[in-house]
C-alpha positions in Angstrom: 54.6 -63.6 -51.4 54.1 -61.5 -48.2 51.9 -63.0 -45.6 50.7 -61.2 -42.5 50.3 -62.7 -39.1 46.5 -62.0 -39.1 43.8 -64.4 -40.2 40.9 -63.4 -42.4 38.3 -63.4 -39.6 40.3 -61.1 -37.4 41.0 -58.8 -40.4 37.3 -58.6 -41.2 36.5 -57.8 -37.6 39.0 -55.0 -37.6 37.8 -53.7 -40.9 34.2 -53.5 -39.6 35.3 -51.8 -36.5 37.2 -49.2 -38.6 34.1 -48.6 -40.7 31.9 -48.1 -37.7 34.4 -45.8 -36.1 34.6 -43.7 -39.3 30.8 -43.6 -39.5 30.6 -42.5 -35.9 33.2 -39.7 -36.5 31.3 -38.5 -39.5 28.1 -38.4 -37.5 29.8 -36.5 -34.7 31.2 -33.9 -37.2 27.8 -33.5 -38.8 26.2 -33.0 -35.4 28.8 -30.4 -34.5 28.2 -28.6 -37.7 24.4 -28.7 -37.1 24.9 -27.4 -33.5 27.1 -24.6 -34.7 24.7 -23.7 -37.5 21.8 -23.7 -35.1 23.6 -21.5 -32.5 24.8 -19.0 -35.1 22.0 -18.8 -37.7 19.1 -21.0 -36.6 17.4 -23.5 -38.9 18.9 -22.1 -42.1 22.4 -22.3 -40.6 21.9 -26.0 -39.9 21.0 -26.7 -43.6 23.9 -24.6 -44.9 26.6 -25.9 -42.7 25.6 -29.6 -42.9 25.2 -29.4 -46.7 28.6 -27.7 -47.0 30.2 -30.3 -44.8 28.6 -33.1 -46.9 29.8 -31.5 -50.1 33.3 -31.1 -48.7 33.4 -34.7 -47.7 32.3 -36.0 -51.1 34.6 -33.8 -53.0 37.6 -34.3 -50.7 39.0 -37.4 -52.4 39.2 -35.8 -55.9 40.1 -32.3 -55.0 42.9 -33.1 -52.5 45.1 -34.8 -55.1 44.6 -32.1 -57.7 45.3 -29.4 -55.2 48.5 -30.9 -54.0 49.7 -31.5 -57.6 48.8 -27.9 -58.4 50.6 -26.5 -55.3 53.8 -28.4 -56.1 53.5 -27.7 -59.8 53.8 -31.4 -60.5 52.5 -33.4 -63.3 51.5 -37.1 -63.7 53.7 -39.5 -65.6 53.3 -43.1 -66.6 55.7 -45.7 -65.2 55.9 -48.9 -67.3 57.6 -51.9 -65.8 58.4 -54.5 -68.5 59.3 -57.2 -65.9 63.0 -57.0 -66.3 64.8 -58.1 -63.2 68.3 -57.1 -64.3 69.8 -54.2 -62.4 71.8 -51.6 -64.4 75.6 -51.9 -64.0 
């Protein structure tokens, strides 16, 4: 079994720091989109750009895999490991 050199408390602290940093980045991006929408189109632009950014963020995880698979004309396949540890000769 692989063990890392980091204890659980430190790992949890880093995990929470990463979550807070990600939340901060998302807030900054939403603020930038709101500012851009306000400068270009006023109040309607804020609503349009922030809602478009939110939709893109929510759909990103499902669309990106499908898009990459489509671009490379790849298909999914199932790999089954039956637990054999013998290597072919």
